[in-house]
C-alpha positions as CSV (number, residue, x, y, z in Angstrom):
1,M,98.6,42.2,73.2
2,I,100.4,45.1,72.1
3,N,104.0,43.7,72.0
4,A,105.2,46.8,74.0
5,I,108.9,47.1,73.3
6,N,110.2,50.1,75.0
7,I,108.8,53.3,77.1
8,A,108.6,55.8,74.6
9,F,109.0,59.2,76.9
10,T,107.1,60.1,80.1
11,V,105.1,63.0,80.8
12,L,104.4,65.5,83.9
13,P,102.0,67.6,83.2
14,V,102.9,71.5,84.3
15,S,100.0,74.7,85.1
16,N,102.6,76.8,82.9
17,L,105.5,75.9,80.7
18,A,107.5,78.5,81.2
19,K,107.3,77.8,85.2
20,G,107.7,74.5,84.5
21,R,110.8,74.9,82.1
22,Q,112.6,77.4,84.8
23,F,112.1,74.2,86.9
24,Y,113.6,71.5,85.0
25,E,116.1,73.3,82.8
26,G,116.9,75.8,86.0
27,V,117.4,74.0,89.0
28,L,117.3,70.8,87.4
29,G,120.1,71.4,84.8
30,L,117.9,69.3,82.0
31,K,118.8,70.7,78.7
32,A,115.6,70.9,76.4
33,T,116.0,68.8,73.0
34,S,112.2,68.9,72.0
35,V,110.1,72.3,72.1
36,F,106.1,72.7,71.3
37,D,104.9,75.8,72.7
38,K,101.7,78.0,71.3
39,G,100.3,80.3,73.9
40,D,98.0,78.3,76.1
41,M,99.3,74.9,75.4
42,G,103.1,73.2,75.4
43,F,105.0,70.4,75.2
44,V,109.1,69.8,76.5
45,E,111.2,67.0,75.9
46,Y,114.4,66.3,77.8
47,D,116.1,63.3,76.5
48,I,117.9,61.2,79.6
49,G,120.7,58.7,78.5
50,Q,118.3,56.3,76.6
51,G,114.6,57.5,78.1
52,T,112.6,61.0,77.7
53,L,111.4,63.0,79.9
54,A,108.9,65.7,79.0
55,I,106.7,68.2,80.9
56,G,103.4,69.7,78.9
57,C,100.2,71.8,79.5
58,G,97.2,72.7,77.8
59,A,96.0,69.2,77.7
60,P,92.0,69.6,78.5
61,L,92.4,65.9,80.1
62,F,96.0,66.0,81.1
63,K,96.6,68.4,83.8
64,P,98.8,68.3,87.0
65,S,98.2,67.0,90.1
66,K,99.6,67.0,93.5
67,D,98.8,62.8,93.7
68,G,99.9,61.8,90.2
69,G,102.6,60.1,89.7
70,A,106.2,59.9,89.9
71,I,109.3,59.6,87.8
72,A,113.1,58.6,88.9
73,L,116.1,60.6,87.8
74,E,119.3,58.9,88.5
75,V,122.3,60.9,89.3
76,A,125.8,60.2,89.3
77,D,126.7,61.7,92.7
78,F,123.3,61.6,94.4
79,D,125.1,63.9,97.0
80,A,125.9,66.6,95.4
81,A,122.8,66.8,93.8
82,I,121.0,66.6,96.9
83,S,122.7,69.9,98.2
84,S,122.6,71.4,94.7
85,L,118.7,71.3,95.1
86,K,118.8,71.8,98.6
87,L,120.6,75.2,97.5
88,K,118.1,76.1,95.4
89,D,115.5,75.8,97.9
90,C,113.7,72.9,96.2
91,A,110.7,71.1,98.1
92,F,111.7,67.9,99.5
93,A,108.7,65.1,99.7
94,M,110.6,63.1,101.2
95,D,114.0,63.8,102.5
96,A,117.6,61.4,101.2
97,Q,116.7,57.5,102.5
98,E,118.7,54.4,102.3
99,T,118.1,51.1,101.2
100,P,119.6,47.8,100.3
101,V,119.9,48.5,96.8
102,C,119.6,52.7,96.3
103,R,119.8,56.0,97.7
104,M,116.6,58.1,97.3
105,A,114.5,61.6,97.7
106,V,111.8,63.2,96.6
107,V,111.7,66.7,95.2
108,K,108.2,68.4,93.8
109,D,108.3,70.6,91.1
110,P,106.1,74.0,90.8
111,D,103.1,72.1,89.9
112,G,103.5,69.3,93.3
113,N,104.8,66.7,90.7
114,F,107.3,64.0,92.2
115,L,110.5,63.7,90.9
116,M,112.4,60.8,92.9
117,I,116.3,61.7,93.5
118,H,118.1,57.9,92.6
119,K,121.3,56.8,92.9
120,R,121.4,52.8,92.4
121,K,124.1,50.7,94.2
122,Q,127.1,48.9,93.2
123,S,126.0,45.2,93.4
């Protein structure tokens, strides 16, 4: 047993770091907190609350995939977030949905990675 105590970070592979940064920073409005950029290889971290989302490219065993995982980003104002993404012509894989516990939509980054835009309902 390894006794994991927290999630260190979530990383999504991208094919081009500059193109990835344009989406994550320009479209989503995230602020880079750590950047390693060395030619064809790179890694950018975005601290969000207590967690960290990272994008990376250049690692031979770590490639973007349209069938890859997803990360859910909790937002303060769901309707405003969805409107902003639509104004920026963001590709939606799933339009806004409502469940008994949350509202969510799924968008795709330029490499096809899924990002859930999520808002918990108050209990």
